[in-house]
C-alpha positions as a LaTeX table, in Angstrom:
\begin{tabular}{lrrr}
\hline
Residue & $x$ (\AA) & $y$ (\AA) & $z$ (\AA) \\
\hline
Met1 & $-109.53$ & $-65.79$ & 143.74 \\
Val2 & $-109.45$ & $-67.31$ & 140.23 \\
Ile3 & $-109.45$ & $-71.07$ & 139.84 \\
Leu4 & $-108.34$ & $-72.44$ & 136.51 \\
Ile5 & $-109.58$ & $-75.83$ & 135.47 \\
Asp6 & $-107.10$ & $-77.95$ & 133.54 \\
Phe7 & $-108.63$ & $-80.38$ & 131.06 \\
Glu8 & $-107.66$ & $-82.18$ & 127.88 \\
Val9 & $-109.63$ & $-81.92$ & 124.69 \\
Lys10 & $-109.36$ & $-84.42$ & 121.85 \\
Ile11 & $-108.65$ & $-82.73$ & 118.53 \\
Leu12 & $-109.72$ & $-84.49$ & 115.35 \\
Asp13 & $-106.73$ & $-85.88$ & 113.46 \\
Glu14 & $-106.21$ & $-86.75$ & 109.79 \\
Asn15 & $-107.86$ & $-90.18$ & 110.09 \\
Asp16 & $-110.85$ & $-88.60$ & 111.80 \\
Leu17 & $-111.16$ & $-86.08$ & 108.97 \\
Ile18 & $-111.14$ & $-88.94$ & 106.44 \\
Phe19 & $-113.98$ & $-90.52$ & 108.46 \\
Val20 & $-115.83$ & $-87.17$ & 108.35 \\
Ser21 & $-115.30$ & $-86.98$ & 104.58 \\
Asp22 & $-116.69$ & $-90.49$ & 104.13 \\
Leu23 & $-119.76$ & $-89.60$ & 106.20 \\
Arg24 & $-120.21$ & $-86.42$ & 104.16 \\
Asn25 & $-120.14$ & $-88.53$ & 100.98 \\
Leu26 & $-123.04$ & $-90.52$ & 102.44 \\
Gly27 & $-125.04$ & $-87.31$ & 102.78 \\
Val28 & $-124.35$ & $-86.56$ & 106.45 \\
Gln29 & $-124.38$ & $-82.84$ & 107.20 \\
Arg30 & $-120.94$ & $-81.41$ & 107.97 \\
Asn31 & $-121.75$ & $-80.39$ & 111.55 \\
Val32 & $-123.38$ & $-83.74$ & 112.28 \\
Ala33 & $-120.46$ & $-85.67$ & 110.75 \\
Leu34 & $-117.86$ & $-83.73$ & 112.77 \\
Thr35 & $-119.82$ & $-84.09$ & 116.01 \\
Leu36 & $-120.43$ & $-87.81$ & 115.42 \\
Val37 & $-116.77$ & $-88.50$ & 114.73 \\
Tyr38 & $-115.75$ & $-86.49$ & 117.77 \\
Leu39 & $-118.14$ & $-88.43$ & 120.02 \\
Thr40 & $-116.87$ & $-91.77$ & 118.65 \\
Asn41 & $-113.41$ & $-90.80$ & 119.96 \\
Val42 & $-114.40$ & $-89.85$ & 123.50 \\
Lys43 & $-116.57$ & $-91.36$ & 126.18 \\
Glu44 & $-118.43$ & $-88.10$ & 126.70 \\
Ala45 & $-117.92$ & $-84.43$ & 125.90 \\
Ser46 & $-119.34$ & $-81.03$ & 126.70 \\
Ser47 & $-120.47$ & $-78.70$ & 123.98 \\
Arg48 & $-117.37$ & $-76.58$ & 124.59 \\
Glu49 & $-115.07$ & $-79.61$ & 124.17 \\
Ile50 & $-116.82$ & $-80.48$ & 120.90 \\
Glu51 & $-116.41$ & $-76.87$ & 119.80 \\
Ile52 & $-112.67$ & $-76.90$ & 120.48 \\
Gly53 & $-112.08$ & $-80.40$ & 119.07 \\
Thr54 & $-114.02$ & $-79.92$ & 115.83 \\
Ser55 & $-113.61$ & $-76.16$ & 115.18 \\
Leu56 & $-117.38$ & $-75.90$ & 114.88 \\
Arg57 & $-119.20$ & $-72.89$ & 116.26 \\
Gln58 & $-121.71$ & $-73.25$ & 119.09 \\
Pro59 & $-124.81$ & $-72.84$ & 116.87 \\
Glu60 & $-123.54$ & $-75.57$ & 114.52 \\
Ile61 & $-123.04$ & $-77.91$ & 117.47 \\
Ser62 & $-126.51$ & $-77.13$ & 118.79 \\
Leu63 & $-128.03$ & $-78.03$ & 115.42 \\
Ala64 & $-126.04$ & $-81.28$ & 115.27 \\
Ile65 & $-127.01$ & $-82.18$ & 118.85 \\
Thr66 & $-130.67$ & $-81.46$ & 118.09 \\
Phe67 & $-130.58$ & $-83.63$ & 114.95 \\
Met68 & $-128.86$ & $-86.50$ & 116.76 \\
Ser69 & $-131.22$ & $-86.20$ & 119.75 \\
Glu70 & $-134.25$ & $-86.39$ & 117.46 \\
His71 & $-132.87$ & $-89.67$ & 116.10 \\
Glu72 & $-132.00$ & $-90.88$ & 119.62 \\
Trp73 & $-128.32$ & $-91.31$ & 118.75 \\
Ile74 & $-127.00$ & $-89.40$ & 121.76 \\
Glu75 & $-127.79$ & $-88.96$ & 125.40 \\
Asn76 & $-126.88$ & $-86.18$ & 127.73 \\
Lys77 & $-126.42$ & $-85.79$ & 131.43 \\
Met78 & $-125.74$ & $-82.93$ & 133.76 \\
Leu79 & $-122.35$ & $-82.97$ & 135.47 \\
Lys80 & $-121.62$ & $-80.87$ & 138.54 \\
Val81 & $-118.29$ & $-79.14$ & 137.96 \\
Asn82 & $-118.11$ & $-77.42$ & 141.31 \\
Lys83 & $-120.51$ & $-76.55$ & 144.09 \\
Lys84 & $-121.46$ & $-73.21$ & 142.58 \\
Gly85 & $-122.81$ & $-72.36$ & 139.17 \\
Arg86 & $-124.61$ & $-74.29$ & 136.52 \\
Pro87 & $-124.00$ & $-77.97$ & 135.97 \\
Leu88 & $-122.26$ & $-78.87$ & 132.73 \\
Lys89 & $-124.21$ & $-80.79$ & 130.10 \\
Val90 & $-122.15$ & $-83.61$ & 128.58 \\
Tyr91 & $-123.06$ & $-85.73$ & 125.57 \\
Ser92 & $-122.25$ & $-89.28$ & 124.55 \\
Leu93 & $-123.30$ & $-91.62$ & 121.77 \\
Ser94 & $-126.14$ & $-93.88$ & 122.88 \\
Val95 & $-126.15$ & $-96.18$ & 119.85 \\
Pro96 & $-123.41$ & $-98.03$ & 117.97 \\
Met97 & $-122.24$ & $-96.43$ & 114.72 \\
Glu98 & $-123.74$ & $-99.40$ & 112.85 \\
Lys99 & $-127.23$ & $-98.09$ & 113.69 \\
Ile100 & $-126.30$ & $-94.67$ & 112.30 \\
Tyr101 & $-124.86$ & $-96.28$ & 109.14 \\
Ala102 & $-128.12$ & $-98.23$ & 108.76 \\
Phe103 & $-130.10$ & $-94.98$ & 108.95 \\
Tyr104 & $-128.10$ & $-93.47$ & 106.10 \\
Glu105 & $-128.19$ & $-96.70$ & 104.11 \\
Thr106 & $-131.98$ & $-96.75$ & 104.35 \\
Lys107 & $-132.09$ & $-93.08$ & 103.40 \\
Ala108 & $-129.89$ & $-93.72$ & 100.37 \\
His109 & $-132.16$ & $-96.57$ & 99.23 \\
Arg110 & $-135.25$ & $-94.41$ & 99.71 \\
Asp111 & $-133.66$ & $-91.51$ & 97.80 \\
Tyr112 & $-132.66$ & $-93.89$ & 94.98 \\
Glu113 & $-136.18$ & $-95.30$ & 94.71 \\
Glu114 & $-137.67$ & $-91.78$ & 94.64 \\
Ser115 & $-135.24$ & $-90.80$ & 91.88 \\
Ile116 & $-136.20$ & $-93.84$ & 89.80 \\
Val117 & $-139.89$ & $-93.01$ & 90.19 \\
Lys118 & $-139.25$ & $-89.42$ & 89.04 \\
Ile119 & $-137.18$ & $-90.59$ & 86.07 \\
Asn120 & $-139.92$ & $-93.00$ & 85.03 \\
Gln121 & $-142.50$ & $-90.21$ & 85.31 \\
Leu122 & $-140.35$ & $-88.03$ & 83.06 \\
Lys123 & $-140.00$ & $-90.87$ & 80.54 \\
Glu124 & $-143.79$ & $-91.30$ & 80.46 \\
Leu125 & $-144.31$ & $-87.56$ & 79.94 \\
Val126 & $-141.81$ & $-87.50$ & 77.06 \\
Gln127 & $-143.40$ & $-90.60$ & 75.54 \\
Lys128 & $-146.90$ & $-89.07$ & 75.73 \\
Glu129 & $-145.58$ & $-85.83$ & 74.25 \\
Asn130 & $-143.97$ & $-87.76$ & 71.38 \\
Glu131 & $-147.19$ & $-89.72$ & 70.75 \\
Met132 & $-149.19$ & $-86.48$ & 70.54 \\
Asn133 & $-146.86$ & $-85.04$ & 67.93 \\
\hline
\end{tabular}
């Protein structure tokens, strides 16, 4: 006997893809941006639902989940689907998007400061080279 499970999966729409594009412009990896946007639209989702909704492949989702877990942006729980078989792992955002924005804002400031330091080092090298000649 085969039992089919009927479920709905949210598919990212045009506005979601604009959101993804904006995140990408902030330096967010594509797989992380797509997964983040997907999870902002649903209460919780399995890896398979994320795969269908974002058109990402399973390895890309795993990398995104790992990255977000390391930053404590998501939580997961095991959900019993039926009495037999493995429980299903579902993911949900555990922090507001503002905290994630703050992470990337801090990163952008840090990257900017590092760039300025490198530029100043280059200027000093050129200046020393010019003084020697």
